[in-house]
FIDREN-491138 format. One line per field, with one value per atom (N, C-alpha, C): residue number from 1; residue in one letter; chain; z, x, y. Coordinates in nm, 2 decimals. Atoms other than C-alpha are relative to their C-alpha. Example, Ala and Ser with C-alpha at 12.3 -4.5 7.8 and 13.67 -1.06 7.14 Angstrom:
2
seq: 1,1,1,2,2,2
type: A,A,A,S,S,S
mol: A,A,A,A,A,A
c3: 0.00,0.78,0.00,0.00,0.71,0.08
c1: 0.09,1.23,0.09,-0.09,1.37,-0.08
c2: -0.12,-0.45,0.12,-0.11,-0.11,0.11
This chain:
60
seq: 1,1,1,2,2,2,3,3,3,4,4,4,5,5,5,6,6,6,7,7,7,8,8,8,9,9,9,10,10,10,11,11,11,12,12,12,13,13,13,14,14,14,15,15,15,16,16,16,17,17,17,18,18,18,19,19,19,20,20,20,21,21,21,22,22,22,23,23,23,24,24,24,25,25,25,26,26,26,27,27,27,28,28,28,29,29,29,30,30,30,31,31,31,32,32,32,33,33,33,34,34,34,35,35,35,36,36,36,37,37,37,38,38,38,39,39,39,40,40,40,41,41,41,42,42,42,43,43,43,44,44,44,45,45,45,46,46,46,47,47,47,48,48,48,49,49,49,50,50,50,51,51,51,52,52,52,53,53,53,54,54,54,55,55,55,56,56,56,57,57,57,58,58,58,59,59,59,60,60,60
type: M,M,M,S,S,S,I,I,I,E,E,E,K,K,K,Y,Y,Y,D,D,D,P,P,P,R,R,R,F,F,F,V,V,V,D,D,D,A,A,A,M,M,M,N,N,N,K,K,K,L,L,L,S,S,S,K,K,K,M,M,M,S,S,S,E,E,E,E,E,E,E,E,E,R,R,R,L,L,L,S,S,S,E,E,E,E,E,E,N,N,N,K,K,K,D,D,D,L,L,L,F,F,F,E,E,E,Q,Q,Q,A,A,A,M,M,M,N,N,N,Y,Y,Y,A,A,A,P,P,P,L,L,L,D,D,D,I,I,I,Q,Q,Q,P,P,P,Q,Q,Q,L,L,L,T,T,T,E,E,E,I,I,I,R,R,R,K,K,K,K,K,K,Y,Y,Y,D,D,D,D,D,D,I,I,I,H,H,H
mol: A,A,A,A,A,A,A,A,A,A,A,A,A,A,A,A,A,A,A,A,A,A,A,A,A,A,A,A,A,A,A,A,A,A,A,A,A,A,A,A,A,A,A,A,A,A,A,A,A,A,A,A,A,A,A,A,A,A,A,A,A,A,A,A,A,A,A,A,A,A,A,A,A,A,A,A,A,A,A,A,A,A,A,A,A,A,A,A,A,A,A,A,A,A,A,A,A,A,A,A,A,A,A,A,A,A,A,A,A,A,A,A,A,A,A,A,A,A,A,A,A,A,A,A,A,A,A,A,A,A,A,A,A,A,A,A,A,A,A,A,A,A,A,A,A,A,A,A,A,A,A,A,A,A,A,A,A,A,A,A,A,A,A,A,A,A,A,A,A,A,A,A,A,A,A,A,A,A,A,A
c3: 0.13,9.00,0.01,0.00,8.92,-0.08,0.06,8.84,-0.13,0.11,8.59,-0.14,0.13,8.33,-0.05,0.04,8.32,-0.08,0.08,8.07,0.09,-0.09,8.23,0.00,0.00,8.12,0.09,-0.09,8.31,0.14,-0.14,8.62,0.04,-0.03,8.60,0.04,-0.02,8.57,0.13,-0.12,8.85,0.13,-0.11,9.08,0.04,-0.02,9.04,0.05,-0.04,9.06,0.14,-0.14,9.38,0.11,-0.10,9.56,0.02,0.00,9.49,0.08,-0.05,9.66,-0.11,0.11,9.47,-0.08,0.07,9.40,-0.10,0.09,9.25,-0.12,0.11,9.04,-0.10,0.09,8.90,-0.06,0.05,8.82,-0.15,0.15,8.47,-0.02,0.02,8.52,-0.01,0.00,8.57,-0.10,0.10,8.28,-0.09,0.09,8.06,0.07,-0.07,8.33,0.02,-0.02,8.39,-0.14,0.13,8.01,-0.03,0.01,8.01,0.07,-0.08,8.28,-0.07,0.07,8.09,-0.13,0.12,7.76,0.01,-0.02,7.90,0.11,-0.10,8.16,-0.05,0.04,8.16,0.00,0.01,8.08,0.13,-0.13,8.43,0.09,-0.08,8.57,-0.07,0.08,8.29,0.06,-0.05,8.45,0.12,-0.12,8.77,-0.05,0.06,8.56,-0.07,0.07,8.36,0.10,-0.11,8.69,0.04,-0.04,8.78,-0.11,0.11,8.43,0.00,-0.01,8.48,0.10,-0.10,8.80,-0.06,0.06,8.61,-0.10,0.10,8.33,0.07,-0.07,8.58,0.06,-0.06,8.74,-0.10,0.10,8.42,-0.11
c1: 0.06,5.18,-0.15,0.14,4.84,-0.09,0.09,4.55,-0.07,0.07,4.41,0.07,-0.07,4.68,-0.03,0.03,4.55,-0.13,0.12,4.29,-0.12,0.12,3.94,-0.05,0.05,3.86,0.09,-0.08,4.16,-0.03,0.04,4.07,-0.13,0.13,3.71,0.02,-0.02,3.82,0.07,-0.07,4.07,-0.08,0.08,3.83,-0.10,0.09,3.58,0.08,-0.08,3.85,0.06,-0.06,4.01,-0.10,0.10,3.68,-0.04,0.03,3.68,0.11,-0.10,3.85,0.08,-0.08,4.13,-0.08,0.08,3.90,-0.10,0.09,3.64,0.07,-0.08,3.90,0.04,-0.05,4.02,-0.11,0.11,3.67,-0.03,0.04,3.54,-0.09,0.09,3.27,0.07,-0.07,3.52,0.12,-0.11,3.75,0.00,0.01,3.62,0.05,-0.04,3.68,0.15,-0.14,4.03,0.07,-0.05,4.09,0.00,0.01,3.98,0.11,-0.11,4.23,0.13,-0.13,4.51,0.01,-0.01,4.42,0.03,-0.02,4.43,0.10,-0.10,4.70,0.12,-0.12,4.99,0.12,-0.11,5.32,0.06,-0.07,5.46,-0.09,0.09,5.16,-0.01,0.02,5.15,0.07,-0.07,5.41,-0.08,0.08,5.20,-0.13,0.12,4.89,0.03,-0.04,5.08,0.01,-0.01,5.16,-0.14,0.14,4.79,-0.06,0.06,4.70,0.06,-0.06,4.94,-0.08,0.08,4.75,-0.13,0.13,4.42,0.01,-0.02,4.55,0.02,-0.02,4.67,-0.13,0.12,4.33,-0.10,0.09,4.14,0.07
c2: 0.04,11.93,0.03,-0.04,12.08,-0.10,0.09,11.85,0.06,-0.06,12.10,-0.03,0.03,12.01,-0.14,0.13,11.65,0.00,0.02,11.54,-0.02,0.02,11.57,-0.15,0.14,11.21,-0.08,0.07,11.09,0.03,-0.04,11.29,-0.06,0.06,11.16,-0.15,0.14,10.80,-0.03,0.02,10.83,0.03,-0.03,11.00,-0.12,0.11,10.71,-0.12,0.12,10.44,0.01,-0.02,10.59,-0.02,0.02,10.55,-0.15,0.15,10.17,-0.08,0.09,9.88,-0.05,0.06,9.71,-0.10,0.11,9.42,0.06,-0.07,9.66,0.06,-0.06,9.84,-0.10,0.11,9.51,-0.08,0.08,9.38,0.02,0.00,9.31,0.12,-0.11,9.58,0.13,-0.12,9.85,0.01,0.01,9.75,0.13,-0.12,10.04,0.12,-0.12,10.30,0.00,0.01,10.17,0.03,-0.02,10.17,0.15,-0.15,10.54,0.06,-0.06,10.62,-0.03,0.03,10.44,0.09,-0.07,10.61,0.15,-0.14,10.96,0.04,-0.03,10.93,0.07,-0.06,11.16,-0.10,0.10,10.99,-0.04,0.03,11.02,-0.10,0.09,10.81,-0.13,0.13,10.54,-0.12,0.12,10.31,-0.06,0.05,10.28,-0.07,0.06,10.21,-0.13,0.12,9.95,-0.12,0.10,9.76,-0.05,0.04,9.76,-0.08,0.07,9.64,-0.15,0.14,9.34,-0.08,0.07,9.25,-0.04,0.02,9.28,-0.12,0.11,9.05,-0.13,0.12,8.80,-0.06,0.05,8.78,-0.05,0.04,8.76,-0.08
């Protein structure tokens, strides 16, 4: 699966998020970045992001 077929906004958000700890990713400050990843994620990745969103919602 080639990364070029993904939306550049998704790739950018995921690159930034992947460099963070889980605590940082789930922080309020990074909510917009996570939302960007969710909004532009390919369908095959959305279920994984939905699981992460559940964790985020449980924390906040």
